[in-house]
Kinemage of the C-alpha trace (Angstrom):
@kinemage 1
@onewidth
@group {chain A} dominant
@subgroup {mainchain}
@vectorlist {calphas} color= white
{ca met a 1} P -20.879 14.619 -23.735
{ca his a 2} L -18.167 15.292 -21.305
{ca ile a 3} L -20.540 14.231 -18.489
{ca gln a 4} L -21.241 10.876 -20.068
{ca val a 5} L -17.503 10.107 -20.492
{ca asp a 6} L -16.955 10.886 -16.940
{ca lys a 7} L -19.864 8.707 -15.826
{ca arg a 8} L -18.633 5.880 -17.995
{ca gln a 9} L -15.119 6.126 -16.602
{ca glu a 10} L -16.448 6.106 -13.136
{ca leu a 11} L -18.684 3.101 -13.733
{ca thr a 12} L -15.573 1.338 -15.207
{ca trp a 13} L -13.358 1.996 -12.200
{ca ala a 14} L -16.263 0.907 -9.976
{ca leu a 15} L -16.604 -2.308 -11.709
{ca ile a 16} L -12.734 -2.966 -11.577
{ca arg a 17} L -12.948 -2.285 -7.765
{ca leu a 18} L -15.893 -4.695 -7.501
{ca ile a 19} L -14.046 -7.385 -9.230
{ca leu a 20} L -10.907 -6.864 -7.335
{ca gly a 21} L -12.814 -6.962 -3.974
{ca phe a 22} L -14.640 -10.112 -5.010
{ca leu a 23} L -11.321 -11.804 -6.050
{ca gln a 24} L -9.790 -10.974 -2.688
{ca ile a 25} L -12.573 -12.442 -0.790
{ca met a 26} L -12.535 -15.554 -2.836
{ca gly a 27} L -8.745 -15.858 -2.626
{ca ala a 28} L -8.786 -15.313 1.135
{ca val a 29} L -11.446 -18.131 1.493
{ca ala a 30} L -9.618 -20.419 -0.975
{ca ser a 31} L -6.157 -19.760 0.905
{ca leu a 32} L -7.792 -20.477 4.267
{ca leu a 33} L -9.309 -23.700 3.203
{ca leu a 34} L -6.389 -24.909 1.341
{ca leu a 35} L -4.121 -24.168 4.518
{ca val a 36} L -6.590 -25.970 6.757
{ca glu a 37} L -7.377 -29.004 4.577
{ca thr a 38} L -3.787 -29.634 2.952
{ca gly a 39} L -1.426 -27.736 5.199
{ca val a 40} L 1.489 -25.652 4.069
{ca asn a 41} L 2.414 -26.617 0.520
{ca thr a 42} L 3.117 -24.975 -2.875
{ca val a 43} L -0.487 -24.644 -3.799
{ca ser a 44} L -1.709 -23.125 -0.517
{ca leu a 45} L 1.259 -20.750 -0.442
{ca ala a 46} L 0.605 -19.648 -4.059
{ca ser a 47} L -2.863 -19.001 -3.268
{ca val a 48} L -1.828 -16.713 -0.238
{ca val a 49} L 0.719 -14.934 -2.560
{ca val a 50} L -1.920 -14.383 -5.370
{ca thr a 51} L -4.352 -12.994 -2.847
{ca gly a 52} L -1.782 -10.744 -1.288
{ca leu a 53} L -0.780 -9.398 -4.849
{ca leu a 54} L -4.396 -8.662 -5.510
{ca thr a 55} L -4.704 -6.904 -2.230
{ca thr a 56} L -1.639 -4.803 -3.014
{ca leu a 57} L -2.983 -3.930 -6.477
{ca ser a 58} L -6.271 -2.800 -4.935
{ca val a 59} L -4.643 -0.640 -2.342
{ca leu a 60} L -2.317 0.973 -5.106
{ca leu a 61} L -5.195 1.665 -7.355
{ca phe a 62} L -7.713 2.728 -4.932
{ca gly a 63} L -6.057 3.595 -1.661
{ca ser a 64} L -5.537 7.352 -2.407
{ca arg a 65} L -8.753 7.782 -4.053
{ca thr a 66} L -11.495 9.741 -2.247
{ca pro a 67} L -15.012 9.264 -3.034
{ca arg a 68} L -16.961 12.394 -4.097
{ca trp a 69} L -19.086 12.103 -0.991
{ca ser a 70} L -16.120 11.856 1.436
{ca his a 71} L -16.117 15.741 2.044
{ca thr a 72} L -19.456 15.510 3.675
{ca gln a 73} L -18.593 12.509 5.691
{ca ser a 74} L -15.494 14.079 7.111
{ca gln a 75} L -17.580 16.959 8.354
{ca arg a 76} L -19.707 14.621 10.545
{ca lys a 77} L -18.515 13.727 13.960
{ca gly a 78} L -19.005 10.185 15.261
{ca trp a 79} L -19.274 8.986 18.803
{ca tyr a 80} L -15.549 9.412 19.369
{ca gly a 81} L -15.454 13.067 18.773
C-alpha cells in the first residue's frame, strides 16, 4: 500500500509539473504575440508578469528536486569531460 501512495504522489507532482510547463509555454507565446501585435501596454505587460510568476513558481517547486535517475546520469561523462 505504501508503494501505491508513493506512486500516486509521484504522478500528481508529474502532472503539476506538466501543467506548469504547458502554461509557461503558452504564456510566453501569448506574451510575445501581444508585445509584437499591440506593443507595450497593460495587457501585454500583465501577460509577461503572469508568465514570470509561473516560471518562478515552477523553479521554487521543482528546481531543487532531482529525479530518481539522476544518480546514474551524473556518473556518465559527456563530450566535455
